[in-house]
N, C-alpha and C positions, 0 to 999 in steps of 0.2 A: 734402640729406643720408639716407644710407643705412645702416640698422642692422639684423643681426640679433640677438634676444634672446633666450634661451633660459630657459624658465620652470623654478623649481627649487621654484617653492611649487603648493596649488591651493586655489580655491573663492573666489580675490579676483575681481573684477569689472574687465576688463579697461582700463577709464576709468578705476578708481583707482588701480591698478598702474603704470600710466604717469602719473598725476597726482605719483605719488610719486619716479619715477625723473627724469622730466622737472619739475624745482621750478620752473623760466625760464616754464612755459607755462603757459597757464590750462585746466583741465578741459575747459570748453567748446573751447576751440580742438582739443584732441586728439579729444574727441566728434567734432567736423567732418570731422578728419582721417581718422577711424575710417570714418564715413560717406559719406566721396568717394572709400573704396580706397585711402587714403595707408599706413593699416596695416591692415595682414593676418595671420593665424595660418594657421602651415603654410601658407600660399602663398592662401589664401581670404577672400574679403570676409565679416565680422562686424560684429557687432552692438556698440554700445559693454557694455552690459549682460553682454555673453557672459563666463562663467567659465570661469577658467584652470586648464588642467590641467598638472601636473608633466610635463615636456618639451616641452610647447610652444613653438613656434620663432616669436616674434612679427618682423614684418619690418616697418622704419618707416623710411618716406620723408618728412621734410621738408621740403617745397617754400622753393628761396631766396627770402630777403626780397626786396622790389623797391624801388627806391631812392625812388619816387616816395610811398609808405608813412608816410614819417617827416614829420612834423610839427612846428612849432617848438611849444612849448608854456610856458606862464608857472607854470615847477616853480621853487621856491624854491631858489635857490645861496649857499652861504657861500665866499665868492671870498678867499682868503690873500693872492694876490699879485696882480698884472696890468699886462705892457708892451706893448708893438706886437707881442711876436713867443709871446707865451703866457700862461697861465691858469693856477694853482695853486688848484685848487679841495679843499676838504674836505667829503667825501661822506660824507653816512649809511649808515647802515645799513639796508637794505631799499631801496636806489636800486640797479638795474641801469645798468650803466655804458652801453651802445649796445644799439639794439632787436633783438630776433630776432625769426625767424618766429611764434612765439606774443605777445611782446610789441612792439608798435610805437608804445606811449605810455607816459609817466610814466619816462621814463629819462632819462640825463644828458643824453645828445646832443639828446634834444627841449628841453630848458633850456639848453641852452647855445645851439642855436639860435635859439631866440628872443631870447636875451641877445647874442648875437653874430650878426647874419643870416649872413655875411660867409663864416662859418666853412662853409659851403653850400659853397660856391666851390671846395674844396679836393679833390682829385682823389678819394679814398674816399668815394663817398657815402652809403656805411653806415655807418661808423667815422669820419667828417671830424674830424680833428685828434688822434687816440687814438695816442698812444705807448706807451702802457701800461694797463692795466685791476686793476681791482680787484673782487672777487669781490661779489656782490650783499649779500651779509651781511658784510663786511668794512668798516670804515669807515675815512676819514681823507685823506690827500694824492695828489691825483693832478694829473699836469701834461696839458695839451692845449696842442697845438701852436695858431697863430692864421693860420701862413702855410704854405704848402710849404718853402719854407726851412725856418725854424726845425723842422718836422715831421723834415726828414731828418737836421739838426743832432742836435736829441736823439734820436733811433731810433738812431742813430748812436754816440753816449754809452750807450745802452740795450746795445748790440749789444757794444762797447769795456767795458764793465762798471763806466763811470768812474761812474755814480750810484751814491750812498749810498743803502739804502734802507733803514729801521730800523723794524722792529714792536716792537709791545709786544701779548704773548699770556699768557693763562693757561693752563698744562697742567694735567693729571688727574696726581697724583702727586706726589714730591719729588725733582726731575732730580738726578742728579747723575753727574759732577760740576761743579760751578758753573758751569765755561766749558768751552765745548768746539765742534766742528764736525762738523757730520752731511755725509757725502761718499757718497752713493748716485744712481744713474741713477734718472730718472725717467720711465715711459713708461705709455700706456692699461694700465689693468687688464688681463691677459687671459683674466678671468672676469668684467668688469663694462666696458662698454666706458663707460660715464657718468661712470666712474673713473678716479684715475690710481692709480698704484701703482710701487713701485721697482721694479724690473725688469731685468735685465739686459742689456735687447733697449733701453733706453729712452736717452734723452739725459743725459749729465754736469749734475750738480745738486749744488751744495754749499750751505750755510747755517753761520753762526756764532752762536750762541746765548752769554747770558749771564743766568745767574741773579740776581734784583733783589730777590728776597725771596719767605721761604718763609711759608706758610699751614698749617694742619694736614693737610691733602690735596692742598694745590693748589703749585705755583710759579709764580710771576709774573717772565716772560721778556722780557728783551730780542734780539730775531733780525734780522741781517742777513742776507739771502740774496743770495749773490752771484752766482748765476745767477738765469735768470726762467721756470722753468719753472712749469706749469698747477698751481696748489693745491701750489707746492716746500712751505713752512714747515707745513702742514696734512699731508701725505703724509710728510716727514721727522720728522715728529714724533711722527705715528702707527707710523710704522715703529719707532722706538726704542721703544715702549711709554708713551710722553707725550700722548694726544692734546691738542688744543684745548680747552677745558673749552666743552661746548655746540654741539660742531661732529658734528651727527649722520649725515655720510657717512661718515667715517674715524675718528667714536669713538660717543658715544651722546649722547641728552638730556639735559641738564640741569633738575634742579628748581630751579636759582638762574638760570636765564639762559635768553632766549628765542632767541638767536642763538648765534654762536661769539663767542668772546673774542680779536679777532683785530682791531688798528689798527694804520695805517699812520702813524708816530708823528713821523719825521722824512725829510724830503727832502734831499740835496743835489747839485748839479749846477752846471754852469755854463751861465752864459746865450749862448745861439746868437749873436746879434751883437757881444756884446764880451770874450767867454771867462771874464768875472768869476764866480769863486765865489759862490755861494748858498746858503742853508740855509732852508729854512723846519721848522717844527713844528707839530704840532697834538696838544691835551691829549685824554687820554681822553675818551669823551662819557658825557654822567651816567648812564645803563645800568649801563657797565662799574665806574664811577668807585663806585657804589653797592652794585656788589658785593664790590669790596675794601673798603668801610668794614664791610659786613657779615662780611666775614670776621677782618678786624683784630679785630672786636667778639666774634669768638666764639672766637680763637686764643688 
């Protein structure tokens, strides 16, 4: 992955600055990339402690992940449903879906390879069985295919937009009207390549929302993304002025929450072998439930 970042601040260490931009990678990993010359400033090799200046251009080259680096790990899994074709898991917040160059351990894929070793036989050795994903700090339901036939079937269901995904999210402010559709194209942010943004050059994206409950300064929503763009719900809600609570990328830090309030609550799709429609539900995890109880008590 080759990226150029134009610096707009002064005085921060290069390694610290990058660790904030690349949250999925450890600071030690980024320091190694700097020392190896994979990260340069203005075309020159530098040290990790180099202080940045406004106008600096950082060239970042993150080497691709090698399949052999992905090993099975006994990471706890919460399995909601399983048959011969697929597994539905309830992913906790903080667990990355698949390995990346900076994190080859403690991911959902590592856990799945330990639980179901045959997953390694699927064609994609880096993301075996993955047909959709959730952000690291988003909790909830995720489908993993156990064989190539079911993987292709599920990929087509997502592509044809027949999979119904329902999320619960808390946003800052009192969103009005109580029901609505957000339709705005999403693509890479022209000012920050690590972020997504509503942009005319992006891909079409559409999200339906319904307000479930108002609190003093927040709204609890049910959101159904009809497309599957990266960070779609977070970008759409931020774009209309109601960012997801606790979302430090598209909103602000929350004094009430350590992560973004976004949970994949329900999934409805067809079983690959039979065509039967099934629906699975995941209740809000305790950290999000506790926040709602506190907001209710303060209202």
